[in-house]
C-alpha positions as CSV (number, residue, x, y, z in Angstrom):
1,X,112.1,50.7,292.2
2,X,110.0,48.9,294.7
3,X,109.3,45.8,292.6
4,X,112.1,43.6,294.0
5,X,111.0,44.4,297.5
6,X,107.4,43.5,296.8
7,X,108.5,40.3,295.2
8,X,110.6,39.4,298.3
9,X,107.7,40.4,300.6
10,X,105.3,38.1,298.7
11,X,107.7,35.1,299.0
12,X,108.1,35.9,302.7
13,X,104.4,35.9,303.3
14,X,103.8,32.7,301.3
15,X,106.8,30.7,302.6
16,X,107.7,32.0,306.0
17,X,104.3,33.1,307.2
18,X,102.3,30.4,305.3
19,X,99.4,32.9,304.7
20,X,96.5,32.1,302.4
21,X,96.5,33.6,298.9
22,X,93.8,36.1,299.9
23,X,95.9,37.4,302.9
24,X,99.0,37.6,300.7
25,X,97.1,39.7,298.1
26,X,95.7,42.0,300.8
27,X,99.2,42.7,302.2
28,X,100.6,43.3,298.7
29,X,97.7,45.7,298.0
30,X,98.6,47.7,301.1
31,X,102.2,48.1,299.9
32,X,100.9,48.9,296.3
33,X,98.9,51.8,297.8
34,X,102.0,53.2,299.4
35,X,104.0,53.0,296.1
36,X,101.0,54.7,294.3
37,X,101.2,57.5,296.8
38,X,105.0,57.9,296.3
39,X,104.5,58.0,292.5
40,X,101.6,60.5,292.8
41,X,103.6,62.8,295.1
42,X,106.9,62.3,293.3
43,X,108.7,61.0,296.4
44,X,111.6,58.9,295.0
45,X,112.6,56.9,298.0
46,X,113.3,53.2,298.6
47,X,111.9,51.5,301.8
48,X,115.0,52.3,303.8
49,X,114.7,56.0,303.1
50,X,111.0,56.4,304.0
51,X,110.4,58.2,307.3
52,X,107.5,58.7,309.7
53,X,106.5,62.0,308.0
54,X,106.2,60.2,304.6
55,X,103.9,57.6,306.1
56,X,101.8,60.2,307.9
57,X,101.4,62.1,304.6
58,X,100.4,58.7,303.0
59,X,97.7,58.1,305.6
60,X,96.4,61.7,305.1
61,X,96.4,61.0,301.3
62,X,94.3,57.8,301.5
63,X,91.9,59.4,304.0
64,X,91.3,62.2,301.4
65,X,90.6,59.5,298.8
66,X,87.6,58.6,301.0
67,X,88.9,55.5,302.7
68,X,87.2,54.6,306.0
69,X,89.1,54.5,309.2
70,X,88.8,50.7,309.2
71,X,90.4,50.6,305.7
72,X,93.2,53.0,306.8
73,X,93.9,50.8,309.9
74,X,94.1,47.7,307.7
75,X,96.6,49.4,305.4
76,X,98.7,50.6,308.3
77,X,98.8,47.0,309.6
78,X,100.0,45.9,306.1
79,X,102.7,48.5,306.0
80,X,103.9,47.4,309.5
81,X,104.0,43.8,308.2
82,X,106.1,45.0,305.3
83,X,108.6,46.8,307.5
84,X,108.9,43.8,309.8
85,X,110.0,41.9,306.7
86,X,112.4,44.8,305.7
87,X,114.1,44.7,309.1
88,X,114.4,41.0,309.1
89,X,116.0,41.0,305.6
90,X,118.2,44.1,306.5
91,X,116.6,46.1,303.7
92,X,116.0,48.8,306.3
93,X,117.7,49.5,309.6
94,X,114.7,51.2,311.3
95,X,111.0,50.9,311.1
96,X,109.2,54.2,310.3
97,X,105.8,52.6,310.9
98,X,106.4,52.1,314.7
99,X,105.1,55.5,315.7
100,X,102.4,55.7,313.0
101,X,99.0,56.0,314.7
102,X,96.1,54.2,313.3
103,X,92.8,56.1,313.2
104,X,90.3,55.1,315.9
105,X,87.9,52.6,314.6
106,X,84.4,51.8,315.8
107,X,84.0,48.1,316.0
108,X,80.7,47.4,314.4
109,X,78.7,44.8,316.3
110,X,77.5,42.2,313.7
111,X,73.9,41.0,313.5
112,X,73.3,37.8,315.5
113,X,70.5,35.3,314.8
114,X,68.6,33.8,317.7
115,X,68.4,30.0,318.0
116,X,64.8,30.1,316.9
117,X,65.7,32.2,313.8
118,X,68.4,29.7,312.8
119,X,65.9,26.8,313.3
120,X,63.4,28.7,311.2
121,X,65.9,29.1,308.4
122,X,66.8,25.4,308.4
123,X,63.1,24.6,308.4
124,X,62.8,26.4,305.0
125,X,65.1,23.9,303.3
126,X,63.4,21.6,300.8
127,X,64.6,18.1,301.9
128,X,63.0,16.4,298.9
129,X,65.9,17.7,296.7
130,X,69.5,16.6,296.6
131,X,70.6,20.2,297.1
132,X,68.3,20.6,300.1
133,X,69.7,17.5,301.8
134,X,73.2,18.9,301.3
135,X,72.2,22.4,302.4
136,X,70.7,21.1,305.6
137,X,74.0,19.4,306.4
138,X,75.9,22.6,305.6
139,X,73.8,24.8,307.9
140,X,73.9,22.3,310.7
141,X,77.7,22.1,310.4
142,X,78.3,25.8,310.2
143,X,76.2,26.6,313.3
144,X,77.3,23.5,315.2
145,X,81.0,24.2,314.7
146,X,81.2,28.0,314.1
147,X,83.2,27.5,310.9
148,X,84.5,30.3,308.6
149,X,83.0,29.9,305.1
150,X,86.4,29.1,303.7
151,X,86.8,26.3,306.3
152,X,83.4,24.9,305.3
153,X,83.9,24.8,301.6
154,X,87.3,23.1,302.1
155,X,86.2,20.6,304.7
156,X,87.5,17.2,304.0
157,X,86.0,13.7,304.6
158,X,89.4,12.6,305.9
159,X,89.0,15.4,308.6
160,X,85.7,14.0,310.0
161,X,85.9,12.0,313.2
162,X,82.2,11.7,313.6
163,X,82.4,8.5,315.8
164,X,84.0,10.6,318.5
165,X,82.1,13.8,317.7
166,X,85.0,16.0,316.3
167,X,86.1,17.5,313.0
168,X,89.6,18.7,312.1
169,X,89.5,22.2,310.7
170,X,92.2,23.8,308.7
171,X,91.9,27.5,309.4
172,X,93.9,30.7,308.6
173,X,97.6,30.2,307.9
174,X,97.0,26.4,307.6
175,X,96.6,26.2,311.4
176,X,94.6,23.1,312.4
177,X,92.2,22.8,315.3
178,X,89.8,20.1,316.5
179,X,86.2,21.3,316.9
180,X,83.3,19.4,318.5
181,X,80.4,18.7,316.2
182,X,76.8,18.4,317.4
183,X,74.5,15.4,317.0
184,X,72.2,17.0,314.4
185,X,75.2,18.0,312.3
186,X,76.7,14.5,312.5
187,X,73.3,13.0,311.5
188,X,72.8,15.2,308.5
189,X,76.4,15.0,307.3
190,X,75.9,11.2,307.3
191,X,72.6,11.4,305.4
192,X,74.2,13.7,302.8
193,X,77.4,11.7,302.4
194,X,75.7,8.3,302.2
195,X,72.6,9.1,300.1
196,X,73.5,12.2,297.9
197,X,77.2,12.7,297.7
198,X,77.9,9.0,296.7
199,X,75.7,9.6,293.5
200,X,77.7,12.6,292.3
201,X,80.2,12.3,289.5
202,X,83.2,13.6,291.5
203,X,85.9,15.5,289.5
204,X,89.5,14.6,289.9
205,X,91.1,16.5,292.9
206,X,87.8,16.8,294.8
207,X,87.5,13.2,296.0
208,X,88.1,14.2,299.6
209,X,86.0,17.4,299.7
210,X,82.8,16.8,301.7
211,X,80.4,19.4,300.3
212,X,80.2,19.3,296.5
213,X,78.1,21.1,293.8
214,X,76.2,19.1,291.2
215,X,79.3,19.1,288.9
216,X,81.4,17.3,291.5
217,X,83.5,20.2,292.6
218,X,83.7,22.1,295.9
219,X,81.2,24.9,296.5
220,X,82.3,28.5,296.2
221,X,82.0,31.0,299.1
222,X,79.6,33.0,297.0
223,X,77.3,30.0,296.6
224,X,77.2,29.6,300.4
225,X,76.3,33.3,300.7
226,X,73.4,32.8,298.2
227,X,72.1,29.7,300.0
228,X,72.0,31.5,303.4
229,X,70.5,34.7,302.0
230,X,67.8,32.8,300.2
231,X,66.9,30.8,303.4
232,X,66.8,34.0,305.5
233,X,64.5,35.7,303.0
234,X,62.1,32.6,303.1
235,X,62.2,32.7,306.9
236,X,61.2,36.4,306.9
237,X,64.5,37.5,308.6
238,X,65.3,41.2,307.8
239,X,68.7,41.3,309.5
240,X,71.9,41.7,307.5
241,X,72.8,38.1,306.9
242,X,76.0,36.4,305.6
243,X,77.7,33.0,306.1
244,X,79.7,34.7,308.9
245,X,76.4,35.5,310.8
246,X,76.2,31.8,311.7
247,X,79.7,31.9,313.1
248,X,78.9,35.0,315.1
249,X,75.7,33.4,316.4
250,X,77.6,30.2,317.4
251,X,80.1,32.3,319.4
252,X,77.5,34.6,320.9
253,X,75.2,31.8,322.0
254,X,78.2,30.0,323.7
255,X,79.3,33.1,325.6
256,X,75.7,33.9,326.6
257,X,75.4,30.4,327.9
258,X,78.4,31.0,330.2
259,X,81.1,29.3,328.1
260,X,84.7,30.1,329.0
261,X,86.2,32.6,326.5
262,X,89.4,30.6,326.1
263,X,87.3,27.6,325.0
264,X,85.4,29.7,322.5
265,X,88.7,31.2,321.3
266,X,90.0,27.6,320.7
267,X,86.9,26.5,318.8
268,X,86.8,29.6,316.6
269,X,90.5,29.4,315.9
270,X,91.2,33.0,317.0
271,X,94.9,33.7,317.5
272,X,94.1,36.5,320.0
273,X,91.6,36.4,322.9
274,X,90.8,40.1,322.2
275,X,89.2,39.0,318.9
276,X,86.9,36.6,320.9
277,X,86.1,39.2,323.5
278,X,83.8,41.1,321.0
279,X,81.2,38.4,321.8
280,X,81.0,39.6,325.4
281,X,79.7,43.0,324.0
282,X,77.1,41.7,321.5
283,X,74.0,41.3,323.5
284,X,73.4,44.4,325.7
285,X,70.2,42.9,327.2
286,X,72.1,39.7,328.2
287,X,74.8,41.9,329.9
288,X,72.3,43.9,331.8
289,X,70.4,40.8,332.9
290,X,73.7,39.4,334.1
291,X,74.5,42.5,336.1
292,X,70.9,42.5,337.6
293,X,71.3,38.9,338.6
294,X,74.9,38.9,340.0
295,X,76.1,42.5,340.8
296,X,75.3,43.6,344.4
297,X,74.7,47.2,343.4
298,X,72.3,46.2,340.7
299,X,70.5,43.8,343.0
300,X,69.9,46.7,345.4
301,X,68.4,48.7,342.5
302,X,71.1,51.4,342.4
């Protein structure tokens, strides 16, 4: 019954919203969960017939399946997106998800690496190997520019403007942004491109991709994860590390250094400033030091 609606929703997400394949699949999974619930509870309704009570029962159902509040909130967001599409296409005349309350979620503060820890990780790279030269350029670029791992593995040579110190990044929803790139990253990108990459037998379709594996194709996100985990292990870092840790660290170090949040938002490619604001809460010691230094009441020792 719901198959045509799902098909139309998929086309809307791909064509109208220009979302990535991963985002499209995530939205479709959310709607799939709703249809699983309808099937399991024998509710035979189309999207226009679903009401708020049905959706509340659905949320209770997925909670009882053991889904975390974060997962529940994500699914509710997907259902809201689906009903936005239904209203636009006149499949439904009202949106039952409007008054649907998402469970309160605790925003987990991610681990952040200090500048010294990042330097220590980079120092573990064996520069006598081709992979090591490439990996140094990768880490310098990730930390210098605060890139998402998907942005890094798809970074193109044609998007490098190293002579003026910028790279053009294609982020979520194919949105482009210009990001400054640091001197060390520029230096090591140049070394990798001119001494290692030019010796690789590049496969067709990957000629413009900057970072390549030994078979001449772009690196997978999983490969970047393994590279970073291995370097953290060698550096003796016990924090929970992922490629995103370098992006978090980039943003946190900027905010701690006094950077304007709007500028950080622009560099990270965040659509909303509220996403960027998490970085003002990351370092409690930094916040307390700031209060001690600048707030009159704290200066007085209250």
